[in-house]
Every structure is written in C-alpha cells, then in structure tokens.
DOGUDREN-597155 format. One line per 3 residues: number of its first residue (from 1); their letters; for each residue y, z, x of C-alpha. Coordinates in nm, 3 decimals. Layout:
! residues N
NUM) A) Y,Z,X  ... $
! end
This chain:
! residues 185
1) MSF) 2.404,-0.639,2.301  2.776,-0.693,2.326  3.075,-0.552,2.140 $
4) RDE) 3.400,-0.726,2.060  3.703,-0.563,1.896  3.890,-0.776,1.644 $
7) VSP) 4.168,-0.733,1.389  4.142,-0.874,1.038  4.425,-1.091,0.894 $
10) SGF) 4.534,-0.789,0.689  4.567,-0.581,1.006  4.250,-0.367,0.988 $
13) PFQ) 4.057,-0.328,1.312  3.685,-0.399,1.317  3.415,-0.447,1.577 $
16) IIE) 3.172,-0.737,1.610  2.836,-0.643,1.753  2.636,-0.933,1.889 $
19) IRN) 2.266,-0.867,1.926  2.057,-1.096,2.141  1.759,-1.239,1.951 $
22) NLK) 1.455,-1.192,2.171  1.209,-1.255,1.891  1.203,-1.629,1.958 $
25) NKA) 1.083,-1.569,2.313  0.823,-1.316,2.202  0.693,-1.536,1.921 $
28) SQR) 0.700,-1.868,2.102  0.400,-2.084,2.034  0.130,-2.109,2.292 $
31) EGL) 0.125,-2.431,2.483  -0.072,-2.705,2.311  -0.121,-2.513,1.983 $
34) SPK) 0.057,-2.654,1.680  0.158,-2.430,1.390  -0.112,-2.596,1.176 $
37) EAI) -0.378,-2.521,1.439  -0.256,-2.162,1.466  -0.286,-2.117,1.088 $
40) ERA) -0.635,-2.270,1.088  -0.743,-2.036,1.367  -0.601,-1.735,1.185 $
43) ESR) -0.773,-1.833,0.860  -1.100,-1.882,1.045  -1.068,-1.539,1.205 $
46) IAD) -0.993,-1.377,0.869  -1.303,-1.545,0.724  -1.510,-1.399,1.010 $
49) LAE) -1.356,-1.057,0.955  -1.426,-1.082,0.581  -1.800,-1.082,0.650 $
52) EYD) -1.757,-0.778,0.873  -1.535,-0.610,0.614  -1.808,-0.612,0.351 $
55) TRL) -2.010,-0.386,0.583  -1.705,-0.175,0.658  -1.627,-0.139,0.287 $
58) RDD) -1.985,-0.029,0.217  -1.947,0.240,0.485  -1.610,0.345,0.341 $
61) IER) -1.762,0.369,-0.007  -2.038,0.594,0.126  -1.780,0.815,0.297 $
64) LRE) -1.579,0.822,-0.026  -1.893,0.935,-0.214  -1.940,1.220,0.036 $
67) LAA) -1.578,1.332,0.005  -1.572,1.293,-0.375  -1.874,1.522,-0.399 $
70) VVP) -1.690,1.807,-0.224  -1.352,1.767,-0.396  -1.424,1.997,-0.694 $
73) NKP) -1.621,2.254,-0.493  -1.450,2.299,-0.156  -1.105,2.417,-0.050 $
76) LDD) -0.838,2.150,-0.018  -0.826,2.186,0.362  -1.192,2.079,0.385 $
79) WHK) -1.136,1.731,0.242  -0.771,1.645,0.174  -0.674,1.501,0.513 $
82) DLL) -0.995,1.296,0.551  -0.972,1.159,0.197  -0.607,1.064,0.240 $
85) RLV) -0.681,0.882,0.567  -0.976,0.698,0.411  -0.788,0.578,0.103 $
88) HDM) -0.492,0.477,0.316  -0.720,0.254,0.524  -0.892,0.117,0.215 $
91) EGQ) -0.559,0.035,0.051  -0.440,-0.162,0.352  -0.760,-0.349,0.424 $
94) AGI) -0.916,-0.416,0.085  -0.636,-0.638,-0.041  -0.658,-0.863,0.264 $
97) FNY) -1.023,-0.933,0.190  -0.984,-1.001,-0.183  -1.061,-0.651,-0.312 $
100) EVI) -0.721,-0.617,-0.479  -0.834,-0.371,-0.745  -0.984,-0.139,-0.485 $
103) SFI) -0.664,-0.170,-0.283  -0.455,-0.067,-0.585  -0.685,0.223,-0.676 $
106) AGS) -0.683,0.350,-0.318  -0.302,0.325,-0.308  -0.270,0.511,-0.636 $
109) LGR) -0.508,0.781,-0.516  -0.310,0.808,-0.193  0.007,0.863,-0.398 $
112) VLE) -0.165,1.144,-0.589  -0.293,1.304,-0.269  0.047,1.285,-0.102 $
115) HAP) 0.278,1.383,-0.386  0.098,1.571,-0.660  0.115,1.948,-0.663 $
118) TDH) -0.233,2.065,-0.569  -0.226,2.334,-0.838  -0.157,2.078,-1.113 $
121) AKF) -0.422,2.105,-1.386  -0.502,1.732,-1.364  -0.501,1.707,-0.983 $
124) IPT) -0.881,1.724,-0.932  -0.972,1.521,-1.246  -0.727,1.249,-1.138 $
127) IEA) -0.885,1.230,-0.794  -1.231,1.212,-0.952  -1.119,0.936,-1.192 $
130) HCD) -0.986,0.728,-0.904  -1.303,0.774,-0.697  -1.520,0.682,-0.997 $
133) AVF) -1.309,0.370,-1.050  -1.359,0.261,-0.688  -1.735,0.310,-0.727 $
136) LVY) -1.734,0.107,-1.050  -1.536,-0.181,-0.901  -1.753,-0.187,-0.590 $
139) NQK) -2.084,-0.166,-0.779  -1.975,-0.438,-1.022  -1.867,-0.654,-0.725 $
142) IRG) -1.524,-0.710,-0.878  -1.305,-0.920,-0.651  -0.947,-1.037,-0.674 $
145) DGG) -0.737,-0.881,-0.949  -1.043,-0.815,-1.167  -0.912,-1.022,-1.457 $
148) SAG) -0.820,-0.847,-1.780  -1.070,-0.564,-1.718  -0.925,-0.500,-1.373 $
151) KAL) -0.572,-0.498,-1.509  -0.669,-0.256,-1.787  -0.838,-0.025,-1.536 $
154) IRG) -0.530,-0.033,-1.315  -0.300,0.046,-1.609  -0.517,0.341,-1.709 $
157) LKA) -0.531,0.482,-1.357  -0.158,0.441,-1.311  -0.098,0.633,-1.634 $
160) TAD) -0.340,0.903,-1.518  -0.172,0.928,-1.178  0.170,0.941,-1.341 $
163) TCV) 0.067,1.259,-1.526  0.042,1.431,-1.185  0.303,1.244,-0.988 $
166) PAP) 0.627,1.096,-1.112  0.631,0.717,-1.101  0.800,0.569,-0.795 $
169) VDR) 1.177,0.552,-0.837  1.338,0.209,-0.851  1.652,0.271,-0.645 $
172) RAQ) 1.797,-0.073,-0.721  1.765,-0.015,-1.095  1.935,0.323,-1.056 $
175) LRE) 2.220,0.163,-0.862  2.264,-0.111,-1.125  2.275,0.152,-1.401 $
178) QQA) 2.528,0.359,-1.207  2.748,0.054,-1.147  2.729,-0.042,-1.515 $
181) RQQ) 2.835,0.311,-1.619  3.127,0.302,-1.376  3.243,-0.036,-1.504 $
184) SG) 3.222,0.066,-1.868  3.375,0.409,-1.823 $
! end
C-alpha cells in the first residue's frame, strides 16, 4: 500500500491510497485448466455433494424434530443455541442443493431466534410453525422455489415471523426517503 498527497485544482489537499491487488495472484488459474474445465469440475463436484446432502438433510430434519419436540417444554437455554446453529447451517446449505423453500424457512426461523423477544406471546408458536413448515416441505419432497404453494407458504411464514420480529430495514430506501424530504423541504 502506498500513499500520495495531492492538491485538487480548487486548492484542497487530499491523499491517494494505492492498494496492491494480490487477488489476481491468489486466484490465478491452475496450469492446464481452462475456465470452462474449472466450471465443469465444480459442477460435477456439486452434483456429487448433492447426493451426500440428501443424507445430511435427512439427518438435519431428524435433529430438527428432536429440538422442536423440546421447544415448548424445556427452558430456552436447553435448545436455543443448538436450534439456531442448525437452522443457520440449513439456510446456507439447502439453497445450494435446490431446497430453496427450506433455505428460506430456516433463514426466517433464524431471524426469529436471533431477534425476537423470548417472552413474546407468539415466540414459541412461531418457532413451531417454522419447524412444521420444514417438515412439510421435506416430506412432500418440494424442491426449488416450490411453485405457487411454496411462495404462499413463504409469505405466510414471513408474516408470522414479522409479528415477533420487525421486518429487516431497507437502509437504501430510508436514505432515498430522507434525501427526498431534504430536497422538498
């Protein structure tokens, strides 16, 4: 990294920071492997992992069943951390292997677990609704976005989660609104 002091035409000083780009060296292609071959290899590996993921998902579903069974009956400390970790993993992995609805549900449940007040009247029922939805999607072997039924399920779960947790804030929209108010006022 190098620094260079400059002065603008209007007389204001500024500093130019030049950062060396090492990414090219780190990401250079292996000798003899074209980008097309690299993509084909990656797609082949993902296809292999997809077969393994079906087994992994089955195991995750069984673990989710175990945790869901204790949610209404045990103290939060007995299940909260494990459930949050599980749904976080499911959210990240399910979408890669064409279980987009499960990925969304797991992400929504993670949001509830992370941000909802645990004494909220709908906290436990919302968790149960999300777990039941995962079981339904898995048992019905729904893949991809689930079509119109999947989209309806997602809308309903989002609305349910939003009763416990405020919807994520769109900072860009807030900034645009603030700028519009400043320009008009």
